[in-house]
MINUTOR-691814 format. One record per residue (C-alpha): residue in one letter; x, y, z. Coordinates in steps of 0.001 Angstrom, whole numbers, plus 500000, padded with zeros to 6 digits. Example, Ala and Ser with C-alpha at 12.3 -4.5 7.8 and 13.67 -1.06 7.14 Angstrom:
% MINUTOR-691814
A512300495500507800 S513670498940507140 
***
This chain:
% MINUTOR-691814
M525786514695879843 H524185512824882759 R522939510144880345 Q526477509662878920 L527921509200882410 S525151506779883275 T525809504692880128 F529558504752880773 S529016503732884384 I526805500782883381 R529328499623880745 A532234499889883190 T530278497959885813 C529371495230883305 A532965494970882107 G534224494770885680 L531710492097886644 S532498490093883495 A536217490169884271 L535567489171887893 F533343486291886745 V536004484951884344 V538721485197887022 S536531483440889580 L535709480620887132 T539385480131886378 A540287480069890058 C537517477579890853 N538391475017888185 P539501472027890322 A540794469980887379 E543032472817886235 E544278473414889767 A544920469689890294 A546789469436886996 K549076472263888137 Q549860470511891432 I551308467264890014 P553323467322886790 A551893464899884230 S553707461776883088 N552678459562880212 I553888456070879445 I554938455460875860 V554511451745875251 S555948450045872161 V554774446522871418 T556394444111868970 A554248441078868148 A554943437968866095 A553232437995862704 A552778435961859590 E554712437073856514 A551516438321854899 A549689440132857695 C549784441576861196 P547407440204863844 E543826441301863146 D542777441786866753 P544281444665868719 I546737443783871457 K545464444822874865 V547796446451877371 R546539446636880962 F547999449337883193 E547542448416886849 P548625450703889697 V550742448870892280 N551660451776894546 V550791455191893117 A550502458667894611 E547090459954895636 V545685462409893134 P543698465491894103 V539960465551893424 G539325466669889852 S542810465692888703 L543322464591885127 L545901462004886225 E544928458342885993 S545342456462889259 K543132453440888580 E543539450417886327 F542872451017882632 I543328449158879341 E544655450473876035 D544192448710872692 L547091448699870254 A545936447943866724 M548673446187864786 E548230448022861504 G550412447977858456 K552613445321856937 P554894443013858905 K558640443697858973 Q561358441105858961 A563370441154862189 A567138440574862360 D566586436897863213 G564444436418860088 S561080436270861876 W558155438497860908 V556923441094863401 C554470443966863686 E555109447021865832 Q552873449636867371 T553526452503869779 K551010454399871871 R551172457166874464 T548896456695877457 R546807459301879146 P548617461098882012 V549230458729884942 S549840459252888632 P553468458880889764 G554381455570891392 T554755451916890474 W552676450562887595 N552366446996886308 L551840446570882550 T550378443337881198 V550528442831877437 G548193440187876027 F549939438483873115 D548511435503871208 S551295433418872795 G550404434545876336 N550693437496878690 M553900439375879503 D554221441536882610 C556479444523883212 Q556681446761886245 R557857450358885995 E558434453218888414 I556850456377886979 K558315459673888163 P556529463017887776 A557219465025884611 T559642462410883269 P559229460620879927 H558784456861880319 T559169454417877469 V558487450693877763 S559209448300874909 V557624444847875055 V558684442182872555 E556628439007872304 G558637436020873509 V561539438220874699 G560295440540877445 C560399444176878494 T563082446786878084 
***
């Protein structure tokens, strides 16, 4: 009987310590805590580039995301608050636009970004196009950039 109580006591202690360890790890995860503090916002960027009738541009189009005035992010946060570049590969076949020109389109969702003002620079073959957007927390943001036309 004493041995059964001893075994039960050891198992209960181990189970209790295991539960306490898991709870303490969860509470001490700074990235998880930081992610809870600021709701995440992504930027969905759609790029339309000029193309030949036969093929889309071979090289990916680079989109630079540059913070102009963004909120500070807590240590360990998953939110991006520094400049970063995304490549948009123009895959598939060109489509004919309403004006008769040939274009290729690509859309990409960024990693979560810090709220504030961001400048986007899209590097087309014909030159760079800049757009500036105000990003609000937990709000979907879509930016469309059309080569030779601009941002919407």
